[in-house]
N, C-alpha and C positions, 0 to 999 in steps of 0.2 A: 671618367665614368659619367653615366647618363642616367636619367630616370626612364622607366620602361612601363608602358601601357600594357596590361595583361587582360585575360579573357573576360572579367566583368564588364569591360567596356564593349565588348563585342555586341552589336545590335543595340547598344544603349545610346552612345554618342550625345552626352548632355551638353558638352562644349564649355563648361565652366573653366576647364583647364586651358583652353585656347584664349579665353578672355584675360586671364591672369599672367599668362606667359610673358616676361619682359622682353624676350629675345625672339618671339614668334617661331619657335622651333617645333610647334605642334601642328601636324596637318591631317586633314580628314582623308580617310581611306574609304573603300566601299562599304566596309561594315564596322569600322571602328577608327579612332585616332591612333597617331603614331608620333613619336618623339624622335626628332634628328639627333643622333648622338654626337654629331660633329658640331651642332649648334648649342645644344643643351649646356647651360652654365651651372647645373646642379643647385639651383636656388630653393627648390622644393615648393615653390608656390602652387604648382599644379597639383601635387600631392595632397596639400592641405585642403583643397577645395573640391576633389573628386567625389561625387556623391555616391559612387558604388565602390570606392577604395579599391580602384583598379591600378593605381600608379605606385610603383615602387622604385626606390634607388636600386641600380642594377646589382649591387651587392647583396640586397635584401629580398630579391624576387623569390618567392616560394618555389621550391624544387619542382612541383607539379606545373609551374607556369614558366619554366626555363625556355621553352621554345619560342616564347614571345620576345626573349632578347634578340634572337635571330630574326625574327619577323619584322621587328622594328627596324633592324639594320637594313634588311633586304628591301623593305618598302622605299628607302631612300637611295638604293643602288639602282633602282630600275628607272 
């Protein structure tokens, strides 16, 4: 399982998460950041520093944000 960045990040892009990620699995997209599920080591460092509380463990993503699980995966497939 990986961490997922959800809608509060959209158009925010503060980047604290990128700075603390020990495996550099967070990449900037056009309007938000994304976490590569194949590289994420589930350390939680990104979740702790997110100023807009947009990052959740995949199992804890709120139901209304579930589309972001697939959006994160698709970002790294392209």
